[in-house]
N, CA, C and O atoms as a DFTB+ gen file, in Angstrom:
664 C
 N C O
     1  1     -19.568     -25.334      37.049
     2  2     -18.856     -24.092      37.247
     3  2     -17.595     -24.040      36.381
     4  3     -17.269     -23.002      35.805
     5  1     -16.902     -25.156      36.299
     6  2     -15.666     -25.220      35.528
     7  2     -15.920     -24.973      34.043
     8  3     -15.129     -24.300      33.383
     9  1     -17.027     -25.519      33.510
    10  2     -17.369     -25.336      32.098
    11  2     -17.762     -23.893      31.815
    12  3     -17.460     -23.372      30.742
    13  1     -18.418     -23.253      32.741
    14  2     -18.810     -21.850      32.576
    15  2     -17.564     -20.966      32.508
    16  3     -17.500     -20.039      31.701
    17  1     -16.588     -21.252      33.347
    18  2     -15.349     -20.463      33.344
    19  2     -14.617     -20.652      32.011
    20  3     -14.109     -19.684      31.445
    21  1     -14.559     -21.873      31.513
    22  2     -13.885     -22.154      30.249
    23  2     -14.591     -21.427      29.100
    24  3     -13.935     -20.873      28.218
    25  1     -15.923     -21.431      29.114
    26  2     -16.683     -20.719      28.081
    27  2     -16.405     -19.221      28.139
    28  3     -16.258     -18.577      27.100
    29  1     -16.332     -18.667      29.334
    30  2     -16.056     -17.236      29.488
    31  2     -14.666     -16.893      28.949
    32  3     -14.493     -15.871      28.286
    33  1     -13.687     -17.735      29.227
    34  2     -12.333     -17.509      28.732
    35  2     -12.317     -17.614      27.211
    36  3     -11.700     -16.788      26.539
    37  1     -12.991     -18.626      26.665
    38  2     -13.051     -18.786      25.213
    39  2     -13.753     -17.600      24.560
    40  3     -13.330     -17.139      23.500
    41  1     -14.818     -17.102      25.182
    42  2     -15.537     -15.953      24.649
    43  2     -14.637     -14.721      24.646
    44  3     -14.583     -13.993      23.655
    45  1     -13.934     -14.485      25.744
    46  2     -13.026     -13.331      25.813
    47  2     -11.916     -13.435      24.772
    48  3     -11.571     -12.449      24.120
    49  1     -11.364     -14.624      24.622
    50  2     -10.305     -14.819      23.631
    51  2     -10.840     -14.587      22.217
    52  3     -10.149     -13.998      21.385
    53  1     -12.048     -15.037      21.940
    54  2     -12.653     -14.842      20.621
    55  2     -12.902     -13.363      20.348
    56  3     -12.652     -12.877      19.245
    57  1     -13.392     -12.658      21.353
    58  2     -13.638     -11.220      21.198
    59  2     -12.322     -10.480      20.976
    60  3     -12.246      -9.604      20.115
    61  1     -11.291     -10.818      21.737
    62  2      -9.983     -10.176      21.582
    63  2      -9.416     -10.428      20.189
    64  3      -8.870      -9.518      19.566
    65  1      -9.540     -11.647      19.704
    66  2      -9.054     -11.977      18.374
    67  2      -9.822     -11.203      17.310
    68  3      -9.219     -10.668      16.379
    69  1     -11.140     -11.137      17.436
    70  2     -11.955     -10.400      16.473
    71  2     -11.588      -8.919      16.458
    72  3     -11.485      -8.314      15.391
    73  1     -11.391      -8.335      17.635
    74  2     -10.999      -6.925      17.708
    75  2      -9.620      -6.697      17.094
    76  3      -9.407      -5.697      16.408
    77  1      -8.695      -7.603      17.330
    78  2      -7.357      -7.472      16.765
    79  2      -7.398      -7.554      15.238
    80  3      -6.729      -6.783      14.550
    81  1      -8.176      -8.481      14.724
    82  2      -8.303      -8.602      13.274
    83  2      -8.953      -7.365      12.672
    84  3      -8.533      -6.892      11.616
    85  1      -9.972      -6.841      13.335
    86  2     -10.634      -5.635      12.850
    87  2      -9.674      -4.455      12.867
    88  3      -9.589      -3.709      11.892
    89  1      -8.957      -4.283      13.961
    90  2      -8.026      -3.152      14.086
    91  2      -6.905      -3.251      13.062
    92  3      -6.503      -2.243      12.482
    93  1      -6.398      -4.456      12.836
    94  2      -5.294      -4.591      11.901
    95  2      -5.741      -4.376      10.464
    96  3      -4.983      -3.826       9.665
    97  1      -6.944      -4.791      10.118
    98  2      -7.400      -4.577       8.752
    99  2      -7.776      -3.126       8.511
   100  3      -7.732      -2.661       7.372
   101  1      -8.141      -2.406       9.554
   102  2      -8.510      -1.007       9.412
   103  2      -7.314      -0.159       9.017
   104  3      -7.502       0.918       8.452
   105  1      -6.101      -0.596       9.289
   106  2      -4.905       0.177       9.004
   107  2      -4.140      -0.356       7.794
   108  3      -3.011       0.067       7.544
   109  1      -4.728      -1.259       7.059
   110  2      -4.094      -1.762       5.845
   111  2      -4.023      -0.634       4.822
   112  3      -4.843       0.284       4.862
   113  1      -3.049      -0.687       3.899
   114  2      -3.010       0.354       2.874
   115  2      -4.345       0.395       2.138
   116  3      -4.921      -0.642       1.809
   117  1      -4.818       1.589       1.890
   118  2      -6.129       1.763       1.258
   119  2      -5.988       2.635       0.022
   120  3      -5.320       3.669       0.047
   121  1      -6.626       2.205      -1.057
   122  2      -6.641       2.978      -2.291
   123  2      -7.892       3.843      -2.276
   124  3      -9.011       3.339      -2.180
   125  1      -7.687       5.153      -2.371
   126  2      -8.786       6.106      -2.328
   127  2      -9.259       6.439      -3.737
   128  3     -10.444       6.687      -3.957
   129  1      -8.338       6.444      -4.680
   130  2      -8.697       6.753      -6.062
   131  2      -7.574       6.406      -7.014
   132  3      -6.406       6.358      -6.630
   133  1      -7.947       6.162      -8.279
   134  2      -6.979       5.852      -9.329
   135  2      -7.317       6.720     -10.531
   136  3      -8.455       6.740     -10.999
   137  1      -6.301       7.443     -11.031
   138  2      -6.539       8.289     -12.199
   139  2      -5.308       8.279     -13.093
   140  3      -4.218       8.613     -12.626
   141  1      -5.441       7.917     -14.332
   142  2      -6.596       7.303     -14.963
   143  2      -6.660       5.814     -14.625
   144  3      -5.658       5.218     -14.231
   145  1      -7.821       5.229     -14.779
   146  2      -8.009       3.805     -14.496
   147  2      -7.769       2.961     -15.742
   148  3      -7.932       1.741     -15.724
   149  1      -7.378       3.631     -16.825
   150  2      -7.051       2.917     -18.049
   151  2      -6.079       3.757     -18.868
   152  3      -6.023       4.978     -18.727
   153  1      -5.324       3.090     -19.717
   154  2      -4.381       3.784     -20.578
   155  2      -3.448       2.795     -21.227
   156  3      -3.381       1.630     -20.835
   157  1      -2.737       3.265     -22.211
   158  2      -1.773       2.428     -22.903
   159  2      -0.443       2.389     -22.161
   160  3      -0.236       3.144     -21.211
   161  1       0.459       1.508     -22.596
   162  2       1.778       1.454     -21.982
   163  2       2.447       2.829     -21.998
   164  3       2.401       3.546     -22.998
   165  1       3.063       3.179     -20.883
   166  2       3.700       4.487     -20.760
   167  2       2.820       5.543     -20.106
   168  3       3.310       6.601     -19.710
   169  1       1.518       5.264     -19.989
   170  2       0.618       6.207     -19.321
   171  2       0.970       6.277     -17.843
   172  3       1.185       5.250     -17.199
   173  1       1.029       7.481     -17.312
   174  2       1.310       7.668     -15.888
   175  2       0.007       7.510     -15.115
   176  3      -0.993       8.160     -15.418
   177  1       0.034       6.629     -14.103
   178  2      -1.139       6.372     -13.261
   179  2      -0.859       6.947     -11.874
   180  3       0.195       6.696     -11.289
   181  1      -1.811       7.718     -11.358
   182  2      -1.719       8.288     -10.013
   183  2      -2.697       7.544      -9.117
   184  3      -3.894       7.489      -9.398
   185  1      -2.180       6.973      -8.039
   186  2      -3.002       6.221      -7.104
   187  2      -3.016       6.983      -5.777
   188  3      -1.983       7.108      -5.120
   189  1      -4.184       7.490      -5.386
   190  2      -4.319       8.173      -4.098
   191  2      -4.455       7.108      -3.021
   192  3      -5.301       6.220      -3.120
   193  1      -3.604       7.200      -1.974
   194  2      -3.573       6.164      -0.938
   195  2      -3.685       6.753       0.462
   196  3      -3.372       7.918       0.708
   197  1      -4.140       5.902       1.359
   198  2      -4.107       6.163       2.795
   199  2      -3.386       4.981       3.431
   200  3      -3.460       3.862       2.923
   201  1      -2.697       5.220       4.527
   202  2      -2.009       4.182       5.305
   203  2      -0.927       3.449       4.522
   204  3      -0.598       2.307       4.844
   205  1      -0.376       4.083       3.510
   206  2       0.776       3.517       2.807
   207  2       1.998       4.023       3.559
   208  3       2.396       5.176       3.392
   209  1       2.598       3.167       4.389
   210  2       3.602       3.655       5.328
   211  2       5.010       3.165       5.040
   212  3       5.965       3.673       5.628
   213  1       5.166       2.200       4.160
   214  2       6.486       1.619       3.950
   215  2       7.102       2.028       2.631
   216  3       6.962       3.164       2.177
   217  1       7.777       1.087       2.035
   218  2       8.460       1.267       0.763
   219  2       7.659       0.503      -0.287
   220  3       7.801      -0.715      -0.394
   221  1       6.823       1.190      -1.063
   222  2       5.924       0.474      -1.966
   223  2       6.635      -0.200      -3.134
   224  3       7.728       0.178      -3.557
   225  1       5.949      -1.209      -3.617
   226  2       6.362      -1.955      -4.803
   227  2       5.065      -2.281      -5.519
   228  3       4.086      -2.662      -4.877
   229  1       5.038      -2.139      -6.846
   230  2       3.825      -2.364      -7.633
   231  2       4.027      -3.585      -8.516
   232  3       5.051      -3.729      -9.183
   233  1       3.024      -4.464      -8.506
   234  2       3.070      -5.673      -9.307
   235  2       1.870      -5.694     -10.239
   236  3       0.731      -5.497      -9.815
   237  1       2.148      -5.939     -11.527
   238  2       1.085      -6.034     -12.524
   239  2       1.506      -7.065     -13.571
   240  3       2.565      -6.948     -14.188
   241  1       0.668      -8.062     -13.755
   242  2       0.900      -9.119     -14.750
   243  2       2.278      -9.760     -14.602
   244  3       2.951     -10.022     -15.599
   245  1       2.700     -10.013     -13.364
   246  2       3.976     -10.661     -13.130
   247  2       5.180      -9.739     -13.222
   248  3       6.306     -10.168     -12.973
   249  1       4.960      -8.476     -13.575
   250  2       6.047      -7.498     -13.628
   251  2       6.025      -6.696     -12.337
   252  3       4.970      -6.249     -11.885
   253  1       7.197      -6.521     -11.753
   254  2       7.285      -5.799     -10.491
   255  2       8.090      -4.521     -10.688
   256  3       9.193      -4.536     -11.234
   257  1       7.513      -3.422     -10.232
   258  2       8.206      -2.136     -10.236
   259  2       8.555      -1.826      -8.792
   260  3       7.674      -1.739      -7.937
   261  1       9.843      -1.661      -8.522
   262  2      10.242      -1.392      -7.146
   263  2      10.392       0.116      -6.928
   264  3      10.064       0.932      -7.790
   265  1      10.895       0.443      -5.757
   266  2      10.995       1.833      -5.309
   267  2      11.604       2.760      -6.362
   268  3      11.138       3.886      -6.538
   269  1      12.636       2.300      -7.058
   270  2      13.339       3.152      -8.015
   271  2      12.489       3.501      -9.240
   272  3      12.787       4.474      -9.932
   273  1      11.452       2.736      -9.516
   274  2      10.600       2.975     -10.683
   275  2       9.288       3.668     -10.322
   276  3       8.439       3.890     -11.185
   277  1       9.128       4.006      -9.045
   278  2       7.891       4.612      -8.567
   279  2       8.175       6.012      -8.047
   280  3       9.323       6.386      -7.806
   281  1       7.110       6.768      -7.880
   282  2       7.236       8.094      -7.295
   283  2       6.161       8.252      -6.229
   284  3       4.986       7.977      -6.474
   285  1       6.567       8.693      -5.057
   286  2       5.631       9.002      -3.978
   287  2       5.552      10.510      -3.838
   288  3       6.573      11.197      -3.797
   289  1       4.323      11.021      -3.765
   290  2       4.089      12.456      -3.645
   291  2       3.108      12.675      -2.510
   292  3       2.123      11.947      -2.391
   293  1       3.365      13.668      -1.675
   294  2       2.436      13.993      -0.593
   295  2       1.115      14.458      -1.176
   296  3       1.096      15.191      -2.165
   297  1       0.012      14.040      -0.574
   298  2      -1.306      14.480      -1.019
   299  2      -1.513      15.958      -0.701
   300  3      -2.271      16.642      -1.388
   301  1      -0.850      16.444       0.325
   302  2      -0.918      17.852       0.707
   303  2      -0.078      18.661      -0.279
   304  3       1.140      18.490      -0.318
   305  1      -0.694      19.539      -1.080
   306  2       0.059      20.301      -2.089
   307  2       1.203      21.133      -1.498
   308  3       2.182      21.406      -2.192
   309  1       1.096      21.532      -0.247
   310  2       2.159      22.321       0.382
   311  2       3.414      21.485       0.637
   312  3       4.485      22.038       0.884
   313  1       3.288      20.162       0.578
   314  2       4.437      19.276       0.793
   315  2       4.841      18.574      -0.501
   316  3       5.544      17.564      -0.474
   317  1       4.396      19.112      -1.625
   318  2       4.645      18.480      -2.913
   319  2       6.101      18.390      -3.310
   320  3       6.457      17.559      -4.146
   321  1       6.965      19.233      -2.728
   322  2       8.373      19.203      -3.094
   323  2       9.214      18.317      -2.171
   324  3      10.432      18.236      -2.335
   325  1       8.575      17.651      -1.201
   326  2       9.296      16.770      -0.274
   327  2       9.567      15.436      -0.979
   328  3       8.640      14.823      -1.510
   329  1      10.823      14.982      -0.991
   330  2      11.125      13.687      -1.629
   331  2      10.326      12.547      -0.986
   332  3      10.055      12.577       0.214
   333  1       9.957      11.558      -1.774
   334  2       9.130      10.450      -1.309
   335  2       9.667       9.735      -0.096
   336  3       8.895       9.353       0.784
   337  1      10.988       9.540      -0.022
   338  2      11.554       8.824       1.117
   339  2      11.554       9.655       2.395
   340  3      11.845       9.129       3.469
   341  1      11.231      10.946       2.298
   342  2      11.179      11.804       3.480
   343  2       9.753      12.108       3.934
   344  3       9.555      12.859       4.889
   345  1       8.760      11.532       3.257
   346  2       7.376      11.767       3.663
   347  2       7.105      11.127       5.017
   348  3       7.687      10.097       5.356
   349  1       6.229      11.737       5.775
   350  2       5.859      11.207       7.084
   351  2       5.072       9.924       6.867
   352  3       4.236       9.855       5.967
   353  1       5.328       8.917       7.675
   354  2       4.769       7.581       7.438
   355  2       3.254       7.559       7.431
   356  3       2.674       6.719       6.744
   357  1       2.579       8.444       8.164
   358  2       1.125       8.370       8.273
   359  2       0.401       9.299       7.294
   360  3      -0.821       9.218       7.171
   361  1       1.121      10.175       6.598
   362  2       0.415      11.118       5.732
   363  2      -0.106      10.430       4.463
   364  3       0.455       9.437       3.998
   365  1      -1.185      10.982       3.926
   366  2      -1.752      10.456       2.691
   367  2      -0.819      10.802       1.532
   368  3      -0.180      11.854       1.513
   369  1      -0.763       9.885       0.567
   370  2       0.192      10.034      -0.526
   371  2      -0.443       9.668      -1.864
   372  3      -1.473       8.997      -1.931
   373  1       0.210      10.131      -2.921
   374  2      -0.049       9.645      -4.267
   375  2       1.122       8.754      -4.641
   376  3       2.283       9.117      -4.454
   377  1       0.803       7.594      -5.166
   378  2       1.812       6.698      -5.709
   379  2       1.686       6.796      -7.218
   380  3       0.603       6.598      -7.768
   381  1       2.775       7.098      -7.881
   382  2       2.747       7.311      -9.329
   383  2       3.658       6.294     -10.008
   384  3       4.783       6.050      -9.571
   385  1       3.132       5.696     -11.107
   386  2       3.929       4.765     -11.901
   387  2       3.460       4.801     -13.344
   388  3       2.356       5.259     -13.642
   389  1       4.316       4.310     -14.241
   390  2       3.959       4.207     -15.660
   391  2       3.498       2.795     -15.953
   392  3       4.077       1.827     -15.461
   393  1       2.450       2.682     -16.757
   394  2       1.976       1.356     -17.173
   395  2       3.076       0.704     -18.010
   396  3       3.532       1.284     -18.996
   397  1       3.504      -0.505     -17.620
   398  2       4.564      -1.185     -18.392
   399  2       4.033      -1.683     -19.744
   400  3       2.828      -1.663     -19.998
   401  1       4.951      -2.127     -20.596
   402  2       4.561      -2.666     -21.899
   403  2       3.812      -3.973     -21.696
   404  3       4.409      -5.019     -21.441
   405  1       2.497      -3.893     -21.816
   406  2       1.618      -5.051     -21.666
   407  2       0.622      -5.067     -22.810
   408  3       0.267      -4.013     -23.337
   409  1       0.169      -6.250     -23.200
   410  2      -0.882      -6.297     -24.216
   411  2      -2.192      -5.747     -23.645
   412  3      -2.393      -5.790     -22.431
   413  1      -3.074      -5.239     -24.483
   414  2      -4.358      -4.718     -23.997
   415  2      -5.120      -5.787     -23.206
   416  3      -5.080      -6.974     -23.528
   417  1      -5.807      -5.331     -22.171
   418  2      -6.590      -6.239     -21.348
   419  2      -6.844      -5.675     -19.967
   420  3      -6.427      -4.563     -19.644
   421  1      -7.540      -6.468     -19.151
   422  2      -7.847      -6.104     -17.762
   423  2      -6.800      -6.741     -16.854
   424  3      -6.506      -7.930     -16.978
   425  1      -6.247      -5.961     -15.956
   426  2      -5.212      -6.451     -15.052
   427  2      -5.530      -6.051     -13.613
   428  3      -6.183      -5.038     -13.362
   429  1      -5.057      -6.866     -12.680
   430  2      -5.130      -6.526     -11.260
   431  2      -3.758      -5.988     -10.873
   432  3      -2.738      -6.646     -11.077
   433  1      -3.750      -4.782     -10.310
   434  2      -2.511      -4.158      -9.850
   435  2      -2.443      -4.353      -8.337
   436  3      -3.403      -4.059      -7.625
   437  1      -1.316      -4.848      -7.854
   438  2      -1.116      -5.040      -6.423
   439  2      -0.039      -4.079      -5.943
   440  3       1.068      -4.042      -6.481
   441  1      -0.383      -3.302      -4.922
   442  2       0.588      -2.421      -4.289
   443  2       1.021      -3.102      -2.995
   444  3       0.210      -3.315      -2.094
   445  1       2.296      -3.437      -2.914
   446  2       2.864      -4.046      -1.709
   447  2       3.486      -2.929      -0.876
   448  3       4.202      -2.079      -1.404
   449  1       3.213      -2.935       0.410
   450  2       3.734      -1.923       1.322
   451  2       4.815      -2.578       2.181
   452  3       4.548      -3.028       3.295
   453  1       6.038      -2.624       1.650
   454  2       7.135      -3.324       2.315
   455  2       7.713      -2.506       3.465
   456  3       7.686      -1.275       3.444
   457  1       8.226      -3.198       4.450
   458  2       8.825      -2.547       5.626
   459  2      10.326      -2.409       5.426
   460  3      11.110      -3.109       6.067
   461  1      10.713      -1.532       4.563
   462  2      12.133      -1.279       4.358
   463  2      12.477      -1.203       2.888
   464  3      11.704      -1.640       2.036
   465  1      13.642      -0.646       2.594
   466  2      14.076      -0.534       1.198
   467  2      14.215      -1.917       0.560
   468  3      14.466      -2.899       1.258
   469  1      14.054      -1.996      -0.751
   470  2      14.149      -3.287      -1.441
   471  2      15.454      -4.016      -1.131
   472  3      16.542      -3.455      -1.261
   473  1      15.325      -5.273      -0.720
   474  2      16.474      -6.127      -0.481
   475  2      17.215      -5.895       0.832
   476  3      18.186      -6.596       1.118
   477  1      16.782      -4.931       1.633
   478  2      17.481      -4.638       2.887
   479  2      16.748      -5.322       4.041
   480  3      15.926      -4.704       4.717
   481  1      17.051      -6.595       4.258
   482  2      16.365      -7.384       5.281
   483  2      16.701      -6.922       6.692
   484  3      15.865      -7.029       7.591
   485  1      17.905      -6.414       6.900
   486  2      18.292      -5.931       8.229
   487  2      17.431      -4.724       8.610
   488  3      16.900      -4.658       9.718
   489  1      17.300      -3.779       7.691
   490  2      16.458      -2.599       7.938
   491  2      15.032      -3.042       8.259
   492  3      14.433      -2.569       9.225
   493  1      14.494      -3.947       7.450
   494  2      13.122      -4.425       7.652
   495  2      12.961      -5.064       9.028
   496  3      11.983      -4.803       9.728
   497  1      13.923      -5.899       9.411
   498  2      13.868      -6.562      10.709
   499  2      13.925      -5.545      11.847
   500  3      13.133      -5.613      12.786
   501  1      14.863      -4.603      11.760
   502  2      15.008      -3.602      12.824
   503  2      13.778      -2.698      12.930
   504  3      13.332      -2.376      14.031
   505  1      13.238      -2.294      11.790
   506  2      12.047      -1.441      11.813
   507  2      10.864      -2.187      12.418
   508  3      10.160      -1.641      13.268
   509  1      10.641      -3.412      11.997
   510  2       9.534      -4.205      12.532
   511  2       9.711      -4.430      14.033
   512  3       8.750      -4.318      14.795
   513  1      10.932      -4.746      14.458
   514  2      11.201      -4.960      15.886
   515  2      10.907      -3.696      16.692
   516  3      10.315      -3.769      17.768
   517  1      11.313      -2.554      16.179
   518  2      11.054      -1.288      16.883
   519  2       9.553      -1.039      17.000
   520  3       9.075      -0.604      18.048
   521  1       8.814      -1.310      15.936
   522  2       7.361      -1.098      15.978
   523  2       6.690      -2.049      16.962
   524  3       5.752      -1.663      17.661
   525  1       7.162      -3.283      17.019
   526  2       6.560      -4.262      17.923
   527  2       6.715      -3.814      19.374
   528  3       5.876      -4.140      20.214
   529  1       7.766      -3.080      19.673
   530  2       8.011      -2.605      21.044
   531  2       7.090      -1.441      21.429
   532  3       7.039      -1.064      22.600
   533  1       6.365      -0.869      20.464
   534  2       5.533       0.307      20.727
   535  2       4.082      -0.019      20.368
   536  3       3.673       0.166      19.221
   537  1       3.293      -0.508      21.349
   538  2       1.931      -1.000      21.083
   539  2       0.996      -0.070      20.302
   540  3       0.177      -0.579      19.536
   541  1       1.066       1.268      20.447
   542  2       0.127       2.093      19.679
   543  2       0.229       1.931      18.160
   544  3      -0.730       2.238      17.451
   545  1       1.356       1.462      17.651
   546  2       1.474       1.298      16.202
   547  2       1.203      -0.135      15.738
   548  3       1.340      -0.433      14.551
   549  1       0.823      -1.019      16.653
   550  2       0.557      -2.406      16.271
   551  2      -0.440      -2.544      15.127
   552  3      -0.243      -3.400      14.265
   553  1      -1.505      -1.738      15.080
   554  2      -2.424      -1.900      13.938
   555  2      -1.756      -1.671      12.587
   556  3      -2.239      -2.164      11.568
   557  1      -0.642      -0.922      12.569
   558  2       0.063      -0.682      11.321
   559  2       1.109      -1.745      11.027
   560  3       1.553      -1.878       9.886
   561  1       1.508      -2.503      12.043
   562  2       2.523      -3.536      11.865
   563  2       1.877      -4.872      11.537
   564  3       2.271      -5.547      10.585
   565  1       0.879      -5.249      12.335
   566  2       0.209      -6.541      12.158
   567  2      -1.021      -6.335      11.287
   568  3      -2.148      -6.330      11.784
   569  1      -0.807      -6.167      10.013
   570  2      -1.875      -5.852       9.070
   571  2      -1.532      -6.425       7.713
   572  3      -0.427      -6.916       7.482
   573  1      -2.494      -6.350       6.832
   574  2      -2.213      -6.715       5.453
   575  2      -1.238      -5.683       4.897
   576  3      -1.347      -4.501       5.220
   577  1      -0.304      -6.102       4.082
   578  2       0.639      -5.133       3.544
   579  2       0.437      -4.921       2.050
   580  3       1.381      -4.610       1.325
   581  1      -0.798      -5.092       1.598
   582  2      -1.043      -4.879       0.170
   583  2      -2.451      -4.376      -0.069
   584  3      -3.353      -4.552       0.750
   585  1      -2.605      -3.746      -1.218
   586  2      -3.907      -3.278      -1.692
   587  2      -3.943      -3.542      -3.197
   588  3      -2.902      -3.591      -3.853
   589  1      -5.148      -3.710      -3.733
   590  2      -5.275      -4.035      -5.152
   591  2      -6.342      -3.168      -5.816
   592  3      -7.277      -2.688      -5.175
   593  1      -6.166      -2.986      -7.131
   594  2      -7.187      -2.319      -7.935
   595  2      -7.099      -2.859      -9.353
   596  3      -6.102      -3.466      -9.746
   597  1      -8.165      -2.624     -10.114
   598  2      -8.231      -3.072     -11.507
   599  2      -7.753      -1.962     -12.430
   600  3      -8.036      -0.786     -12.201
   601  1      -7.028      -2.342     -13.469
   602  2      -6.504      -1.400     -14.450
   603  2      -6.731      -1.976     -15.839
   604  3      -6.434      -3.141     -16.101
   605  1      -7.255      -1.151     -16.711
   606  2      -7.450      -1.578     -18.102
   607  2      -6.299      -1.011     -18.934
   608  3      -6.092       0.202     -18.990
   609  1      -5.556      -1.912     -19.577
   610  2      -4.474      -1.495     -20.455
   611  2      -5.023      -1.440     -21.873
   612  3      -5.588      -2.410     -22.379
   613  1      -4.844      -0.285     -22.499
   614  2      -5.312      -0.047     -23.862
   615  2      -4.150      -0.247     -24.835
   616  3      -3.003      -0.379     -24.407
   617  1      -4.434      -0.270     -26.132
   618  2      -3.326      -0.361     -27.097
   619  2      -2.336       0.790     -26.905
   620  3      -2.703       1.861     -26.421
   621  1      -1.105       0.563     -27.283
   622  2      -0.031       1.534     -27.050
   623  2      -0.351       2.915     -27.611
   624  3       0.079       3.916     -27.039
   625  1      -1.074       2.996     -28.688
   626  2      -1.401       4.294     -29.297
   627  2      -2.366       5.109     -28.429
   628  3      -2.559       6.297     -28.685
   629  1      -2.972       4.497     -27.412
   630  2      -3.943       5.184     -26.559
   631  2      -3.337       5.669     -25.239
   632  3      -4.025       5.733     -24.220
   633  1      -2.044       6.010     -25.265
   634  2      -1.401       6.526     -24.061
   635  2      -2.018       7.875     -23.714
   636  3      -2.176       8.732     -24.583
   637  1      -2.363       8.060     -22.454
   638  2      -3.018       9.276     -21.998
   639  2      -1.967      10.217     -21.422
   640  3      -1.165       9.828     -20.574
   641  1      -1.984      11.463     -21.894
   642  2      -1.051      12.467     -21.370
   643  2      -1.520      12.898     -19.990
   644  3      -2.717      13.049     -19.747
   645  1      -0.572      13.091     -19.097
   646  2      -0.877      13.467     -17.709
   647  2      -0.245      14.790     -17.355
   648  3       0.817      15.152     -17.862
   649  1      -0.917      15.501     -16.477
   650  2      -0.286      16.694     -15.906
   651  2       0.738      16.221     -14.879
   652  3       0.626      15.099     -14.385
   653  1       1.732      17.043     -14.545
   654  2       2.769      16.589     -13.618
   655  2       2.259      16.312     -12.208
   656  3       2.878      15.528     -11.489
   657  1       1.179      16.912     -11.795
   658  2       0.658      16.732     -10.423
   659  2      -0.751      16.180     -10.493
   660  3      -1.544      16.641     -11.314
   661  1      -1.095      15.186      -9.640
   662  2      -2.459      14.625      -9.633
   663  2      -3.501      15.653      -9.244
   664  3      -4.690      15.338      -9.192
């Protein structure tokens, strides 16, 4: 009887852990589309995202572009004039950045979804603490905070002109 009870507890704990992992990964930042997926240095890349809720930072080939070098735009055209820092945390967004000066090649771009402005650890701590106190948002707190996609960098002369809006 004692072994059966232990197995039942272990089974419940395993199921709870599996559900928690599934729920947390379901709310990780998600890349819906990238346009263009290739271009020369200086080309503006628009990344359509879901669940990008924090202060993004983009990393490519060891170069990091922080909040000041990026642009967040609401996916809803009616909210296109809202500044990026005022967008609602759950709304879908476009993340826009320029391809840095890199030699031609294939690169992995990582979008980090940080919990707070760059370098502001107090803000990050307070925001995370507030979220932990409110269980419905746990899938957004206890999750992966990054997403990746492939980008082909072309020679500098192959910079692609972009329209101002994705």
